[in-house]
C-alpha positions in Angstrom: 86.9 105.6 94.0 87.4 108.9 92.1 89.4 112.0 93.2 87.9 115.6 92.9 89.9 118.0 90.5 91.1 119.8 93.5 92.5 116.6 95.0 94.1 115.7 91.7 95.6 119.1 91.5 97.0 118.8 95.1 98.4 115.3 94.4 100.0 116.6 91.2 101.6 119.4 93.1 102.8 117.1 95.8 104.4 114.8 93.2 106.3 117.7 91.4 107.5 118.9 94.9 108.7 115.5 95.8 110.6 115.0 92.6 112.2 118.4 92.8 113.2 117.9 96.4 114.6 114.5 95.7 116.8 115.8 92.9 118.3 118.5 95.2 118.4 116.9 98.5 118.5 113.1 97.6 120.4 112.3 100.7 118.0 113.9 103.0 114.5 113.4 101.6 112.9 110.1 102.4 115.3 109.2 105.0 113.6 107.0 107.6 115.2 108.7 110.4 113.9 112.3 109.4 110.6 113.4 111.0 109.6 114.8 107.5 109.4 113.0 104.2 110.9 115.9 102.3 113.8 116.2 104.7 115.5 119.0 106.4 116.0 121.2 103.4 119.8 121.1 103.9 119.3 122.2 107.5 117.1 125.1 106.7 114.1 123.6 108.4 115.8 123.0 111.7 117.3 126.4 111.5 114.0 128.0 111.0 112.6 125.9 114.0 115.5 127.4 116.1 114.4 130.9 114.9 110.8 130.3 116.0 109.1 129.2 112.7 107.9 125.6 112.8 106.1 124.7 109.6 104.1 121.5 109.1 102.3 119.7 106.3 100.5 116.6 107.1 98.3 114.1 105.4 95.7 111.5 106.7 94.2 109.0 104.5 91.7 106.3 105.5 90.3 103.3 103.5 87.3 101.4 104.6 85.7 98.3 103.0 82.6 96.4 104.1 83.6 92.7 104.7 80.4 91.2 106.1 77.0 92.0 107.4 74.3 90.0 109.1 71.5 90.8 106.7 72.9 92.9 103.8 74.9 91.6 100.9 76.5 94.9 99.7 80.3 95.2 99.8 81.3 98.9 99.3 84.7 100.5 99.6 85.5 104.3 100.2 88.4 106.6 100.6 88.5 109.8 102.7 91.5 112.1 103.4 92.7 115.2 104.9 95.5 117.8 104.3 96.7 119.9 107.2 99.1 122.8 106.5 100.2 124.8 109.5 102.7 127.1 111.1 103.6 127.4 114.8 105.2 130.7 115.7 107.4 131.2 118.8 106.8 134.9 119.2 109.3 135.4 122.0 112.1 134.3 119.6 110.6 136.1 116.6 109.3 139.3 118.1 110.7 139.3 121.7 107.2 138.7 123.2 108.0 136.8 126.3 106.1 133.4 126.7 104.0 134.0 123.6 103.2 131.7 120.7 100.7 131.5 117.9 99.3 128.9 115.4 97.7 128.9 112.1 96.4 125.8 110.5 94.4 125.3 107.2 92.8 122.0 106.4 91.2 120.3 103.4 89.1 117.3 103.4 88.1 115.0 100.4 86.4 111.8 99.7 83.4 109.6 100.9 82.5 107.9 104.1 81.4 104.1 104.0 79.1 104.7 107.0 77.2 107.0 104.5 77.1 104.9 101.4 76.9 101.2 102.6 73.3 100.0 103.0 74.4 97.8 105.9 75.7 101.0 107.8 72.5 102.9 107.2 71.9 104.9 110.4 75.4 104.4 111.9 75.9 106.5 115.0 79.6 106.5 114.8 81.8 106.6 111.6 84.2 104.0 110.2 86.3 106.8 108.7 86.7 109.4 111.4 88.6 111.8 109.0 85.5 112.3 107.0 83.0 115.0 108.1 82.1 118.6 108.7 82.1 119.4 104.9 84.6 118.2 102.4 86.2 121.7 101.9 89.0 124.0 102.8 89.0 125.5 106.3 90.9 127.9 108.6 91.1 125.4 111.6 93.5 127.3 113.9 94.1 131.0 114.1 95.2 131.8 117.7 97.7 133.4 120.0 98.6 132.2 123.4 100.5 134.0 126.2 101.7 132.8 129.7 101.9 134.9 132.8 102.8 134.6 136.5 105.9 132.5 135.8 104.1 130.4 133.4 101.3 129.3 135.8 98.5 131.3 133.9 98.0 130.4 130.3 95.6 132.4 128.1 94.6 131.5 124.5 92.5 133.5 122.3 91.4 133.3 118.5 89.7 130.7 116.5 90.0 127.0 117.4 87.8 124.0 118.5 86.8 122.8 121.9 88.4 119.4 121.6 91.9 121.0 121.2 91.9 121.8 124.9 88.9 120.3 126.5 87.8 116.6 126.7 90.9 115.9 124.5 91.8 112.4 123.5 94.1 110.7 121.1 93.0 109.9 117.5 94.9 106.8 116.4 91.9 104.6 115.9 89.9 104.9 112.6 86.5 104.5 114.3 85.1 107.9 115.4 83.8 106.5 118.7 87.4 105.8 119.6 89.0 108.9 118.3 89.3 112.4 119.5 86.9 114.6 121.8 83.9 112.4 122.4 81.6 115.2 123.5 81.8 116.7 120.0 80.7 113.5 118.5 77.4 113.2 120.5 76.6 116.9 121.0 77.9 117.9 117.4 75.1 120.2 116.7 76.7 122.8 119.0 80.1 121.5 120.1 82.3 121.6 117.1 85.6 119.6 116.9 88.4 119.8 114.4 88.5 120.8 111.6 85.8 123.6 112.5 86.9 126.7 114.3 85.0 129.5 116.1 86.0 132.5 118.1 86.9 131.4 121.5 89.0 132.1 124.6 90.5 129.6 127.1 92.2 130.3 130.5 94.3 127.7 132.1 96.0 127.8 135.5 98.7 125.4 136.8 97.9 124.6 140.5 100.8 122.3 140.7 103.3 121.0 138.1 100.8 117.9 137.7 97.4 119.6 138.0 95.8 122.4 136.1 92.3 123.8 135.7 90.8 125.5 132.8 87.7 127.2 131.6 86.8 128.3 128.2 84.1 130.3 126.2 83.4 129.2 122.4 81.0 131.0 120.1 78.2 128.8 118.9 77.6 129.8 115.3 76.0 127.2 113.0 77.1 129.3 109.9 80.7 128.0 110.6 79.6 124.6 109.2 78.8 125.9 105.8 81.2 125.0 103.0 81.5 128.6 101.7 82.4 130.0 105.1 85.5 127.9 106.0 87.6 131.2 106.3 85.0 133.5 107.5 85.8 135.6 110.6 82.3 137.2 110.8 80.1 136.6 114.1 77.0 137.0 112.1 74.7 134.0 112.9 76.1 133.5 116.4 73.5 131.9 118.6 75.3 131.8 122.0 78.3 130.0 123.5 79.5 126.8 124.9 81.2 127.1 128.2 83.4 124.1 129.2 85.3 123.7 132.5 87.9 121.0 133.3 90.5 119.8 135.8 93.5 117.8 134.5 95.9 115.6 136.4 99.1 114.4 134.7 101.0 112.2 137.2 104.0 109.9 136.7 103.1 106.9 138.7 105.3 104.2 140.5 109.1 103.7 140.6 109.3 104.0 136.9 107.3 107.3 136.6 104.9 105.9 134.1 102.8 108.9 132.5 99.1 109.3 132.9 96.5 111.8 132.1 93.1 112.2 133.9 90.4 114.6 133.0 87.0 115.5 134.5 84.9 118.3 133.0 81.6 119.9 132.6 80.1 121.9 129.7 76.9 124.1 129.4 75.5 125.8 126.4 73.7 129.1 126.4 72.1 128.5 123.0 68.6 127.1 122.8 68.1 123.4 122.0 64.7 121.9 121.4 63.4 119.5 124.1 62.8 116.0 122.6 59.4 114.4 122.4 60.0 111.1 120.6 62.4 111.1 117.6 61.7 114.8 116.8 61.8 118.0 118.6 58.7 119.4 120.0 56.8 122.2 118.1 57.8 125.9 118.3 55.6 126.6 121.2 57.5 124.3 123.4 60.0 125.9 125.9 63.6 125.4 124.7 66.3 123.9 126.9 70.1 124.0 127.0 72.7 121.3 126.3 74.8 120.3 129.3 76.8 117.3 130.5 80.1 116.1 131.6 82.9 113.8 131.0 85.8 111.6 132.6 88.8 110.7 130.6 91.7 108.5 131.9 94.9 107.4 130.1 97.7 105.6 132.1 100.8 103.6 131.0 100.5 100.4 133.0 103.8 98.7 132.3 107.2 99.2 130.7 108.8 96.8 128.5 111.9 95.1 130.0 112.5 98.4 131.9 112.1 100.6 128.8 109.4 103.1 129.7 109.1 104.2 126.0 107.4 100.9 125.4 104.8 99.0 127.3 101.1 98.6 127.9 98.7 101.5 128.4 95.0 101.7 128.9 92.3 104.3 128.5 88.6 105.0 129.5 86.5 107.7 128.2 83.0 108.4 129.6 80.5 111.2 128.5 77.0 111.9 129.9 74.5 114.4 128.4 71.1 115.9 129.3 68.4 113.6 128.3 65.8 116.4 127.6 67.9 117.9 124.7 70.1 115.2 123.4 69.4 111.9 121.6 72.6 110.2 123.0 72.4 110.1 126.7 75.8 108.6 127.4 78.8 106.8 126.0 81.8 105.0 127.1 84.9 103.6 125.5 87.7 101.5 126.9 90.8 100.1 125.4 94.5 98.9 125.6 97.5 99.9 123.6 100.8 98.0 123.6 103.9 99.8 122.1 107.0 98.0 121.2 105.8 94.3 121.9 108.5 93.0 119.6 112.2 94.0 119.8 112.5 94.1 116.1 109.8 96.6 115.9 110.1 98.8 119.1 107.9 101.7 117.8 105.1 99.6 116.4 101.9 99.2 118.5 98.8 97.1 118.7 95.6 98.4 120.1 92.1 97.2 121.0 89.2 99.4 121.8 85.4 99.1 122.3 82.8 101.9 122.6 79.2 101.8 123.6 76.8 104.6 122.4 73.6 104.7 124.5 70.5 106.3 123.2 67.9 108.4 125.1 65.5 105.6 126.0 62.9 108.1 127.5 62.1 109.4 124.1 63.6 106.7 121.8 61.9 103.5 122.9 62.7 101.6 119.7 66.5 102.2 120.1 68.9 101.2 122.8 72.7 101.1 122.1 75.3 100.7 119.5 78.7 99.1 120.0 81.7 99.9 118.0 85.0 97.9 118.3 88.4 98.1 116.6 91.7 96.4 116.7 94.7 97.8 114.7 98.3 97.3 114.2 100.3 100.5 114.0 103.5 100.0 111.7 106.0 102.7 112.3 107.3 102.5 108.7 109.5 105.7 109.1 109.6 108.7 111.5 107.3 110.4 108.9 105.0 107.5 108.0 102.7 105.4 110.2 100.4 102.9 108.7 97.4 101.3 110.7 95.6 98.5 109.1 92.6 97.8 111.2 89.4 95.5 111.7 86.1 97.1 113.0 83.0 95.5 114.2 79.6 97.4 114.7 76.9 95.7 116.7 73.3 96.9 116.2 74.0 99.8 113.8 72.0 102.9 114.6 71.3 101.5 118.1 68.2 99.6 116.8 67.5 96.4 118.6 67.2 94.5 115.4 70.1 96.6 113.7 72.7 95.1 111.5 76.0 93.6 112.7 78.8 94.6 110.4 82.5 93.8 109.9 84.7 96.5 108.2 88.2 96.3 107.2 90.3 99.6 107.0 93.7 101.1 106.6 94.6 104.5 108.2 97.9 106.3 107.5 99.6 109.4 108.6 102.4 111.2 106.7 104.3 114.3 107.6 105.9 116.0 104.6 
């Protein structure tokens, strides 16, 4: 594994910053109780938050190594990572704009993905390193402003951001992409762009009750946003249409212990043209175009507490997406899993999780392919309040959804750091 010159420069800068910070704030930096590795800057960081300025600097790294395959004998290892630098601004505190906030986030991705370099994973539909993708480059990922009206019942957000931040949203603790993040963006990725890609967008949300809200959005579809040299472009040149998602979300607290849950149901439609499939390739230019559309259901629910402690216990999740079979190679996908937080009293913030995902290809036009199954188990080590390490074991059945496809075991480590 080799690092790019840019990565080396960033690592060198981080090292210098760490050493400088340690020298001046030795009692604060690297404290396991702090939410930030570099500490509270002698209280200045908390003071800035109270004034409306919340700065963040996060790092995600993922290692994947091929352990075993049914037919192939290669054993590769790859590393991919992401830096995310952001500022959340409470504009009511800063400028007196009531119920108004803004977000700016810049990201940079590096490295290589084992799913692209290992022969055994050739054609992999998912990815064993979810942090890789959408161009290993710098991007303006968030640049938006949000305001609430009508006693905070109406919430309007405009600017540049991705669909998955608000619609079909899902946690990203697993390292396998089929168990991480907004799944629509994984299977309609030619038009629905998840993090870290942004586009011009508007989202309107209305709270029907404290537990139920509805929302609708309009997101520019512009394939030029994927180009490496246009990570900071604000131009609409190249726009081809819009993705329009709508969603209803219920966030109950169930039972005597008020265990939290989140249930989402949504639908999306694209105004942009999409070629109708005839076999494994789109039909010729004379064939009439279609439009991507489909829907999703997401359910997450804490099922138990741990000896009466609701911050610990067993939770479950289910994620289902369906897509138009005329314009999409993936017709549907499902994932399901369990997460137990705080199983051991000595490690109350650790968690263990198991997830399984099924990716079903469009049998009407892809007769030689059926489904790929991706599974992962991880143990999340809460090392400090600013560092979580998740060693994991992944299994991919029928790579590429080919009926005679490879069966592969992959070992991985994912870690998240907040500086």
